[in-house]
N, C-alpha and C positions, 0 to 999 in steps of 0.2 A: 685160455683153458678150454680143452676140448670136452664137450659133454656127449655121452652116448646118444645116438640118434633116437633110440626108442624112448629115452627119458627127456629129450629136449622139448621144450614147449613149442607149439606150432607158430606162435606169433613172435615177431621181433621184440616187441615190448616184454614178453615173458622171458625170452632168452637173455636180453640185456639185464633184466631184473635178477635172473638166476645167477648170471655172472657176477653182478655186483654183490649179491648175497654171499656167494662162495668166497669171493675175494675178501669181503668184510669179515666172514667167519674165520678164515685163516689168519687175518691180521689180529683179530680179537683173541684168538687162542694163543698166539705168540705173546701179545701184550699181557694176557691174564697169567700165563706161566711166569713171565718175567716179573710182573708185579707181585705175585704171591711168593716167588723165590726171594725177592728183596724183602718182603714183609716178614717172612720167616727168619731170615738172617737178622733183621732189625730186632725182632722180638727176642731172639737168642742173645743178641748183643746186650739188650736191656737186662735180661736175666743175669748175664755174666757181670754186668756193672753192679747189679744188686748184690750178688754174691761177694764180689770183691769189697764192696762197701761194708758188708756185714763182717767179712774176714778182718778188715782193718780195725773195725770196732772191737772185735774179740781179741785181736792181737794186743790191744791196749791193756787187756787184763792179764797178759802173760808176762812174768818177770823172768828175764834171762840174765840178770846180774849175778856175778860170782861164778859163772860157768855152769850154773844149774838152772833148770827150767821149772818154774812154779806157776800155778794158776791162782791168781788172786781172786778172792771172793769179794764181790762188791754188792752193794744194795741194789735191788731191782735188776739183777743180771740174768733173770730167768729168760727173758726174750732173746738175750744174746746166746744162751746155751742151747737153744732149740736148733736141732739139725747142725751141730757143730762138733768136729773132731779136732783134738789137739794132740799133736805128736811131738815127742822129743827124740829126734833121730827117727828110729824105726819103732820106738816104744810109744804105745798109745797111752796118753795121760787121761784123756776125757773123751767120752762119746755121748750121744743123745740117749736118753732113757729108753726110747722106742727102738733103738738099733741094737742088735745082738753083736757080740764080738766076732762071731763067725758069719755074719750075714753078708748079703751081696753088697749093700751100701758100705759097710765097714771095710770090705775087701777093696772096693773101688777107691774109698778114701785113703786106705793105706798105700795103694799103688800111686795115687797122686802125691801123697806125702813123700814117698821115696824119690819121686821126680823133683819135688821141691816147688814146683809152680805148674799151673795149667788147669784145664777144665775138661770134663768128660760127662757123658750122658749115660745113665743107666735106664734102658728101656724096660717096659713092663706094663702092667695094667695102669699104674700111676708112674709115668716117666719122671725121673729126678735128674737135675743138673747139679754137678759138684764142681767146685773150684778150690784150688789150693794156693795159699799165699804164705810165703815165709814171714816169720815174725821179725820186724826190724830191730836193730840194736846189736849189741855185742853178742857174738855167738848165735846170730840169727839163723845161721844155716842149720843149727841143731834143733830148731823149733819151727813147726809148720801148723797152720790153721787151715782146716778143710771145712767149707760150708756147703750146705745142700739146699736146693730149692725145688719145690714141686712145679713141674712144667705143665701140669694139666690146664691151668688158666691161660697160659700162653698158647698151648696147642688149640685150646677152644677158640681163642681169638683168631688164630690163623685159619681154622676151619670156617669160622664165621665170615672172615674176609673172602675165603675161597667161594663159599656159597653165594655171598653177595656179589662177587665178581661174575659168577655164572649167571645169576639173575639179571645183572646189568647187561651182560653180553646178549642174553636172549631178548631183552627189551630193545637194545640197540640194533640187533639184527632185524627184529620185526619192523622197527622204524625205518631202517635202511631199505628193506624190501618195499615197504609201502611208499616211501618217498621216491624211490627209484621208479617204481611203476607209475606214480603220479607224474614225475618229471618227464619220463620217456613218453608217456601218453600225451602230455601237453606238447612235447617237442615234435611228435609225429602227427599231431592233429593237422598242421598245415599240409603235410604230405598227403594225408587222406583226402583233404579238401581239394588239393591240386589234382589228385588221381581221379576223383569223381568229376571234377570240371573237365579234365582232359577226355574222359570217357564220353561225357555228354557232348562236348564240342566235336569230337571225332565222329560221333554217330550222326550229327546234323551238318557236318562240314562247315561249322561256324567260322566266322572271321575273328572271333575273340581269341586273344592270346594273353599269356601271363606277363610278358613284357619285363620292364626293369623296375617293378615295384620294390620298395624297400624291404628286402628279405635278407636273411643270413646268406653268407657266400655259398654254402652247400645247397640251400633251396634256390638261390639265384641260378646256380649251374643246372639244377634239376629243371627249373622253369625254362631255361634256354633250350635244354635238350627236348623237353616236351613241346615247346614251340616249333622246333625244327621237325619233330615227328608229326605234329599236327599239320604243318605246311606240306610235308610229303604225302600224308594221307589225303589232304584236300586236293593236292596236285594229281594224285593217282585217280581219285574219284572224278575230278574234272577231266582228266585225260581219258578216262574210260567213257564218260558221257560224250565227250567230244568225238572220240573214235567211233562210238556206236552211231552217233548222229551223222558223222561224215560217211560212214559205210552205207547207212540207210539212204542218205540223200544221194550220194554219188552212184550207187548201184541201181537206183530206181529208174534212171533214164535208159541205160542199155537193156535192163530187164524189160522195160515197157516196149522197146523196139523188138526184142525177141518175141514177146507175146503177140505183138501186132503182126509181125511177119508170119508167125505160125497160124494165127487166126485168118489172115488174108490168104495164105496158101491152102488152108483147109476149106475155105469158103466155096471154092469151085475148082474143077480140074485145071491144072496149069500145064503149060508147055515145058519141055525140058529146059529151055533157056530161062523161063521164069522161075522154075524150081532152083536152077543153079544160082540165079540172082538172089532168091530168098535165102538159100544156104550161105551165100557170101555175106549177106547182111547179118544173119544170125552169127556166123563165125566172127565177123568184125565186132559185133556187140559183145560176144563172149570174151574175145581177146581184150576188149576195153575193160570189161569187168575184172578180168584177171590182172591187168596192169594196175587198175585202181587198188585192188586188194593187196597186191604185192607192194605197191608204193606206201600205202597207209600202214600196213603191218610191219614193213621194214623200218619205217620211221618210228613206230611204237617200240620195236625191239631195240632201237639204238639208245633208248633211255634218255634222250635229250629233251624231254618234256619239261614242264614248268617246275623244275627242282629249285629249291631256295638258293639264292645267290645274287651277286651283283656283278656288273661288268663295266669297266671303263670304256665308254663308247668309242671315242676317237682312236685310242690304241688298237682296239679290236677291229675297227674298220680299216685302219692302215695295214694291220697284219693281214687282213683278208685280201685287200687289193694288191698287196705286194706279192702274194702267192699266185696271182692270176697272170696269164700270158695273153694280153690283149692282141687283137689282130694288128697288122701293120697300119700305121696312120691313126690309130685310135689312142686317145690319151685319157687316163683316169685321174681325177682329182678328188681329194678328200678335204672337205672344209668343215669348220666348226668354230665355236667361240674359244677364247683363251681359258675360260673357267672350266674346271673338270666337269664332265657330264657322266653320270652313272645311271645305268638302267637296271631295273630290278629283275634281271635274268642273268643266267650264266653266259660267259663269253662264247662258249661253244654254241649255245642256242641262238645268241645274237647273230653269229656268223652264218648259221644254218638258215636263219630267216632272210638275211640280206643277200646271201650268195646267189639264190635263183634270180633275184631282181637285177643284180649286177650282171650276171651272165646273160640275161635277156637284153639288158641295155647294150652290152658289148656286141650282141648278135645283130642289132639293128642300127647302132650309132653310125654316123658318118665321120665324125672327128673327135667328139668329146663325150665323156661320161662323167657326171658330177655326183658325188656322194656327199650330202650335207647333213650334219647333225645339229640339232637345235633344241633348246629346252622349251617346254610349254607348261601350262598349269598342271602340276602333278604328274607330268609324263615327259618322255623324251621322244622326239621325232627324228627319223632318218629319211631324207628325200633322195631317191635314186632317179636321176634324170638323164636323158640322152637327147641328141639332136637328130634322131632318125625320122622316118616317115610318120611315126605316131601310130595310134590304134584307130582303126576305122570306127566311125560312130555306130555303125550297125552291129559291131561286134562287142561293144563295151558291156552289154548285159550278160554276155557269155564268157567274159574274160577270165573269170576264176573257176570255170567248170573244168574238171579234169579231162584231159584228152582233147581239148578244143584248141584249135589254132585258127587265126584269122585267115591265113592263106597257106595251106599245107604245101603248095607248090612254089613257095617263094625261094627255095634253094637253101634255106637255113635248117639246121638240124633241130631236134627237140621233139618231145612227145606231148607237149602241152600240159605237163604236170608240175612245173616249177612254181608258177604263180599260185595254184591251189595249195600246194604244200607250204609255201611261205605264209599264206594267210592262215592255214590251219595251225601252224606252229605259233604264230603270233597270237591267235585267239586262245590257244591253250595256256599261254603265259599272261592272259588278261589284256592283250593288246589287239592290234588290228593292222591289216594291210589294205590300203585303198588306192584307187586310181584317180588321178586329178585330171578331169576332162578339160579344164580351162588352160592347161599348160600347152604352150606352143612356142617354137616348133618342137617336134619330138613327143616323147611320152615321159610322164613323171609318176612314180609310185611312192606313196608315203607310208612308212612303217611307224606306228605309234606303240610305244611300250611304257609300262609303269616306270616311274623314276625310282632309282635305288637309294 
């Protein structure tokens, strides 16, 4: 049922209560009309039975033997003669003392007598019910008894029933409205509690979640949706903090170089060659800043941050390595346990984290690149190892700095951004990318991610 907007309550509790009240009112109107119609018919049927019983009693005082109709006088027959008309054919033999021969009741009684049988109601200030019954016996068709009954008590009983029905309807509607508001309020109380908790947890980026506590199916679905929303809010906040921290950290070094070169250039007059050298350093630092900003912002726009989800680790790694085109003579192997391993990140994010590490290993490997997945306490580890020359010990502390390469003139491509990006993505998902300095020969990087 559609309620006009300006009349609709503002709360869901009020709207549901109003709908329940309207539905109950319609149902009660239908039931009240049906009940009172049946009651009126029943009262009229009782009146007709009373009239027929009296007519049968009066017919016992009518003698129709010998072809003539005579009314026998008996002792104590005054109650029987009250409101009684006796006809012989169309001729009126006896009528009540209170009824005139030309009155409305006598006219109605005569009409019924001509019909021989039936009932009729004469409306007026005092409604009267009349019924005609033929006198049994020989020549019964020639004699008819018509009795009358005042319907005022019956009409009064019907009106009393109607008023009682309306009073009961009002009481039932009030109870329906009150009980509906109470029931809906109690049903929506957990929703309000969950809403308040979700608002509080989202404001503080809390780790608390609704989980699979015993709730009705509807509230369980709402809890799952709110949990997913809270995960995304927390991921966005964490992603924003991480991006801000990364930008602040990574841009500090090239900016410091620019400031130092400008201060050095302004400290004393410089030759044209020294000026050009300072300009080159400033241009290189500015280009590095631009590359860092483009890389981090492109990754943020890709939307592959720590969104809720899980990934089957080994299938994702096999899919990643199958899509690569390793150099001639380089072999890629993916190893792992027989049991399923699930990481608490999306498959696309897992591939984005591991892909730069595998690409880096293929760049420096001599023959083999091994990608190994293994479970640890509450986490999943992915080792990416190669048999190349390894990382110089003097460069390990700068390994994850954007734009840094151990030997830019080694003939391999790359801008020095793959490893920092892999670490940033892993940290945004609650994991880590680290270098294992104990591995030899070659290099090994370890990706640690939450278990799914």
